[in-house]
C-alpha positions as CSV (number, residue, x, y, z in Angstrom):
1,M,14.5,-53.4,-0.2
2,T,16.1,-55.7,-2.2
3,K,18.6,-58.5,-1.3
4,Q,21.4,-56.9,-3.6
5,R,20.8,-53.7,-1.7
6,I,21.0,-55.2,1.8
7,G,24.2,-57.2,0.8
8,T,25.9,-53.9,0.3
9,Q,25.1,-52.6,3.9
10,K,26.9,-53.6,7.1
11,T,24.3,-56.2,8.0
12,L,23.8,-58.4,11.1
13,L,21.2,-60.9,12.3
14,K,20.4,-60.4,16.1
15,L,18.6,-62.8,18.3
16,I,18.0,-61.4,21.8
17,L,16.7,-64.5,23.8
18,L,15.0,-62.6,26.5
19,L,12.5,-61.0,23.9
20,K,12.4,-64.0,21.8
21,R,12.7,-61.9,18.9
22,F,14.8,-61.8,15.8
23,M,15.9,-58.6,14.1
24,Y,17.7,-58.1,11.0
25,G,19.1,-55.1,9.4
26,A,22.0,-52.6,9.0
27,T,23.4,-51.7,12.3
28,E,21.5,-48.3,12.2
29,K,18.3,-49.3,10.7
30,L,16.1,-52.3,11.3
31,L,15.0,-54.3,8.1
32,F,13.0,-57.0,9.7
33,K,11.6,-58.1,12.8
34,C,9.9,-61.4,13.8
35,R,8.8,-63.8,16.6
36,T,10.8,-67.0,17.4
37,I,10.7,-70.4,19.5
38,S,14.2,-71.2,20.9
39,G,15.5,-74.4,22.5
40,K,13.5,-75.8,25.5
41,P,15.4,-74.7,28.9
42,V,16.5,-78.3,29.6
43,K,19.9,-80.0,29.5
44,D,21.2,-80.4,25.8
45,R,18.2,-78.5,24.1
46,Q,19.0,-74.8,25.3
47,T,19.8,-72.4,22.3
48,R,23.4,-71.3,22.9
49,T,24.6,-67.8,23.0
50,G,27.5,-66.3,21.2
51,A,28.6,-64.8,17.8
52,Y,28.4,-67.0,14.6
53,F,28.6,-66.8,11.1
54,I,25.8,-68.6,8.8
55,K,27.3,-71.4,7.3
56,E,24.9,-72.7,4.5
57,H,21.1,-72.3,3.1
58,Q,19.0,-75.1,2.4
59,T,15.6,-74.9,1.0
60,H,14.7,-78.4,2.5
61,R,16.3,-80.2,5.1
62,I,15.8,-83.2,7.5
63,L,16.8,-82.3,11.1
64,R,17.9,-85.8,12.4
65,G,18.5,-86.4,16.2
66,E,18.6,-89.4,18.6
67,N,14.8,-89.9,18.6
68,Y,13.8,-87.6,15.9
69,A,13.9,-86.8,12.1
70,T,12.0,-83.7,10.9
71,P,11.5,-82.2,7.8
72,V,12.1,-78.3,7.4
73,N,12.1,-75.7,5.0
74,N,14.4,-72.5,4.7
75,W,17.0,-74.1,6.9
76,V,19.9,-71.5,7.5
77,R,22.7,-73.2,9.7
78,I,24.7,-71.0,12.1
79,M,26.5,-73.8,13.7
80,W,28.3,-76.9,13.0
81,T,26.6,-78.7,15.7
82,G,23.3,-78.4,13.8
83,T,21.7,-75.0,15.3
84,G,20.0,-73.0,12.9
85,F,16.8,-71.1,11.7
86,H,14.1,-72.7,10.2
87,G,10.4,-73.0,9.6
88,A,8.3,-74.9,12.0
89,P,4.5,-75.0,11.0
90,W,3.8,-77.4,14.0
91,Q,4.4,-74.6,16.4
92,P,1.1,-72.7,17.3
93,W,1.9,-69.4,16.0
94,S,-1.3,-67.7,16.4
95,R,-0.9,-68.3,20.5
96,W,2.7,-67.4,20.5
97,S,4.3,-65.8,23.6
98,K,7.8,-65.2,24.7
99,T,7.6,-68.1,27.3
100,L,6.1,-70.8,24.9
101,Y,9.7,-71.9,24.7
102,R,9.4,-73.5,27.9
103,S,6.8,-76.1,26.7
104,R,7.3,-76.2,23.2
105,G,10.9,-75.3,22.8
106,S,13.1,-76.8,20.1
107,H,16.2,-79.1,20.6
108,G,18.3,-75.7,20.2
109,C,17.2,-74.4,16.6
110,L,15.4,-71.1,16.3
111,N,11.8,-72.1,15.1
112,L,10.2,-69.4,12.9
113,S,6.8,-69.3,11.3
114,P,6.7,-70.6,7.7
115,S,6.6,-66.9,6.3
116,D,9.1,-65.4,8.7
117,S,11.4,-68.5,7.9
118,K,11.2,-67.7,4.3
119,K,11.9,-63.9,4.4
120,I,15.0,-64.7,6.9
121,Y,16.1,-67.1,4.4
122,D,15.8,-64.8,1.4
123,L,17.4,-61.8,3.3
124,T,20.4,-63.4,4.9
125,K,23.5,-64.9,3.1
126,Y,26.5,-66.9,3.7
127,R,29.0,-65.8,6.2
128,E,26.9,-62.7,7.6
129,M,27.3,-62.4,11.3
130,V,24.5,-63.9,13.8
131,F,24.8,-62.6,17.2
132,I,22.5,-64.8,19.9
133,H,22.2,-63.2,23.3
134,Y,20.1,-62.6,26.2
């Protein structure tokens, strides 16, 4: 399925935190599904739930925080506070589990494998709706 065809359908990106999975597709048809590592469950690092719109795409970006500056690829911003989806090649994708966020969680972003982040980057577009929930 091409990006152009996807753009003509009513699409949404849904992140279910309980299952630690992304799902992307039309409301009746799943087009893509992948694993994610969300924010670490400590103060100021949890991934916030809610309904958002994609605000921007950047092929390369440096994410900056109080004690880090991390270059990432395939950045898709969903919150002006800095939360988004991006590739995280430093994560142990070969031993991924839905509880890995407890020890390897992000600062609130949704970490994806490099290949999955590229797919999400290519599939999504500006102003598409994103739902994050348990």
